[in-house]
C-alpha positions, 0 to 999 in steps of 0.5 A, a space after each residue: 518520505 510519504 510519497 515514496 511509501 505511496 509510490 512503492 505500495 502503489 507500484 506493488 499493487 499495480 504489479 500484482 494486478 497485472 500479474 493477475 490479468 496475465 496469469 489469472 491466478 487469484 492469489 495475486 489479487 489477495 496479495 494486492 489487497 494485502 498490500 493495499 491494507 498494509 499501505 492504508 495502515 502505514 498511512 494512518 500510522 504516519 498521519 498519526 505520528 505527524 499529528 502527535 508531533 505537531 501537537 507536542 
């Protein structure tokens, strides 16, 4: 499941970066950074849940 989330966020970031290079609009970089931070937050929460699950 984690690999699927990683792939989805990674693909989204790559698409936003490609759109930025094609169009030159900076809003795509803003979306890429938002996706990166959302993916990072999701990963931290996923890790915390797995850690708590293992401790209990």
